[in-house]
N, C-alpha and C positions, 0 to 999 in steps of 0.2 A: 663619586662625582663631586666635584668642587664647585661651590657656589659662593660668590662674593667673598672671597678670602684670599689671603696672600700666602697660604700655607705652602704651596708648591715652590714658590720663589724662595720662601724662607728655608725650605728643605734644601733647595739647590745651593743656597749660600752657606748653609750649615755644612753640607757635604764638602764644599770647597775649603772651608775653614778647618774642618776636622782632618782632612787628608794631610799626611806628613808632607812637608815641603819637598823632600827628596832633592834638595839642591845639590849641586855638584860638590863632591868631597873636597877636602883641603889638599888632596894630592894632585895628580896630573891629569885627572879625567877631563876630557874636553868635549866628548860626545856621549849622548845617551841613546841606547837602542829603543826605538819606539815601536817598530814593527819589523817582523822578519818572516821569511818563508824559504824553505829549502834547507840544505845542509851548509851552515855557515859556522866555521870553526875559528875560535880565537887561539892563535898559536901560543900565546903566553900561558894559557891555562890548559890547552888541548881539549877544551870543552866547547860545546855548541853555545853560541850567543843566544840570549833570551831577552824578552822585553825588560828593560830596566838595567841591562848590562852597561857598565861604563867603559869607555875606550880612551886610551891615552895616545899621544902623538907618535909613540914608538911602536904601537901595536900593529900586527900583521894579521889580516883576515884571509881565510881560504874559503871561497864560495863555489859550491858544486851543485850541478843540476839546475833545473828551473828555480831561480832564486829572486828574492826581493829583500832589500835591506833598507829600512827607513831610519835615519839618524837625525838627531837634532843637536846642534852645537849649543854651548852655554849662552851664546848671544841670541839664540832663537832661530838661527839659520837652519833650515831643513835640507838634508841631502838624501837623495834616493838612488839606489844602485840596483841594477837588474842583470849585470853581466857576470859570467863565471870567471874564475881565476883568482889570483892573489891581489889583495888591496892593501897598500900601506896607508894607514890613517893620516899620516902627515901630508900625503898627497891630496887630501880632501880639504886642506886648509887654504887653498889658493884664493878662493872667493869668499872667505869667511872673516867677519869682523872679529877682532880680539877684544874690543872694548866691552866693559861691563855695563849692562843696561837693565839689570833686574829681571831678565827673562828666564833665569834659572828656576824661579819658583813656578813659572808657567810650565816649564819642561817637566817639573815634578808632578804637577797636576795632570799633565797628559799621560805620563807613565802610569800613574795610579788609575786613571780612568780607563786606559787601554787594558791594564791588568784586570780591572773589574769587568770589562767587556769579554775578555777571554774566559773568565770564571763564570760569567752569568749568561753566556750566549745560548745555553739550553734551558734557561729559566724563563718561564712565561711570567707575565705580570701577575702580581698577587691577586688581582681582581678578575683573573681569567674565568673562574667559575661563575662569576656574577655578570659576565659581559657577553653571554652567549646569545642574547637577544639582538639579532641583526637589524630589527626594525626600530632603529634608534637614530635620531639626528645627532651627529657627532661634530662638535667643534674641533677643528684640527690645529689652526694656527692663527694668531699667536696663542700659545699657552700663557700662563701667568708670567709676565716679563717686565723688566725695566726697558725703557726705550729712549733713544736719543734721535729717533727718526721723525722727520716732518710728515712722512707718509708711510702708512702700513697697509699691507694687503691681508685681509681677513679671509680665511677659507674654512669650509665645513663640508660635511658629507651628508647627503640626503638623497631621496626623501625617506620618510619612515616606512612607506608602503611601496617604494620602488616606482611610483608613478610621478609624472610631472607635478611640480609643486610650486607654490608661491611662498616666499619667505619674507619675514619682517626682521630686518637687521636693526639693532638698537645699541647705542652707547649711552650709558647713564653715569652719573657721578655717585659719590658715597651716600648722598641723601636721596637717591633714586630719581633725581631730576633728569629727564631725557635731554641729552646734549646733541644727539643726532639720531635720525632714523630714516630707513629707506626700504621700500618694498621692491622685491626683485625676484626673478626666476633662476638666476645663476647661483652657483655655489661658491662664489668668491667676490670680494668687493674691495677695491682700493679706495682708501679714505685719506684725504688731506687733513691731517690732524692740526697742522698749523692754522688752517682756515677756520677751525672750530674754536680758536682762542682758548684752549685748555690751559689751566694753571699748572705751573711746575710744582714738583713735590706733592703731587696728587695722584691718587689711584682712580682709574676709570674702568668701567666694566662693559664688556661687549657680550651680546647674546643674540641668538637667532631662534626664531620660532617659525614653525610651519603653520601657516594661517588656516589650512584646511585639515589639520590633524591635532588631536589632543595629546601632546607629549610634554613631559616635564622639561622645563627650561633650565639650562645650565649657563654659567657665565664665567669669563676669565678676566683677570685684571691686567691692565697695562699701566705702568707707573711712569709718569712723565718726570724724567730726571732734571735737576736744576742746571743752570748754566755752568757753575763751577765743576760739578761732576762730569758734565758733558765735555768741558774743555780738558779735564784731566784724562778721561778715557780716550779722547781723540788724540792726545799727545802720545799715549802709550800705543795706540793702534797704529799711528804713523811710524813709530819706531819699529814695531813688528813688521809692518809692510815693507819698510826699507830693507830689513834683513832678508825678507822673502824674495824681493825683486819683482819683476813684471811677469815672469813665467811661473805662476803658482801651480804646484802639483797637488796630488792627493794629500800628501803629508802636510803641505802648507795649509790646505783647507782644514785638516784635522786640528792643526795648531790654532788656526783662526777660530774654529768652533770652540775649542777649549778656552781661548781668551774671552770670547763672548760669554760662555757659560760661567766662567769663574767670576765675571763681573755682573752676572744677573741678566744679561741681554739674551734671554733664551729665544726670542724671536729671530735674531740674527744667527744665533748658534745653530738653530734647527736647519737653516739654509746651508750653513757652512758644513755641518756634518753630513747632510744629504749630498752636497757636492763632492765631498771626500769619498763617500760610498760610490757615487757614480763614476768618479775618476779612478778609483782604486782597482778596477778590473777584477782580476782573480785573487787579489789579496784580501782574504776574508775579514781581516781585522777592521777594515774601514767600514764594511757593512755592519759588522758586529758592534762597532763603536757608535754608529748611528742608532742602531736598535737599542743599545744600552742607554744612550742619552734619552731616547723617548721614554724608556722605562723609568729613568731617574726623574723625569719631569711629570710622571703620573699618567702617562698614556696607557689606557687599557689595551688588552691584547687584541681585541677585535679591531680597534682603531689602528693599532700598530700594523696590522695586516694590510690596511688600506694605504699605509704610508711607506712601507718598505717591503720589498719582495721577500717571500719566505725562502729560507735556505733549503736546498734540496737534501 
């Protein structure tokens, strides 16, 4: 259990830094395979494509049976295919920007995180043995996060005894001075952070206690980013969204989640990964990626079961 610490966010950022960039090679690779399902053969090698495979403009793909292929161009543009037959990669370039905008590093991050999800989908949280007590008030979102939002919705799971409960929601600063508190019976609360006049470059802590039960309190930090950081991230986010267009699919949401996670915005990342899982349908990697993100951010196994459906 994390209390008044920035460890989870520090871990997330270390994870992002330590991952190899997996930028596109100096050759002719223009797409990376992010997700695949079914029999998809690359004619050049006569082998099945896998997550991380690079594709060139001259490549030909053969897709058989119920299939899904999720590709990301070096510009950050996502392409999803679900039809059988032959596909010429050059035909996928019609609506893709050729300009360089630095999104290749993000693509590398996504490839690595998806591979991690594939390898770890059967691994429960390291704290599973210690999290079997269901009578526990669990804070769900936001986990420790940076934020550029003026408003955030805080959610938790209660009560510890399964009966109607009264909660006390509190936001404090590093000196434990209460900056906001509210009593309520619901298990979520939208808070206007801007109205609280919170300082930038500061970490604040939110916690929830059940007023009619004696349970240990836990808290998570949200870090108010300064104006310069916010402007920089907003510019990068605009570039990514321009590449994605207005009809965002599951792969677009996965990319968006990776962008947020890579920049420490785990509050937004959680929503994006969850949306990707909901939109991904029968493609397991989207659900696995959401689950793996939760594990990376320190969510214990029992809480994870509340947040994402168990695989059959």
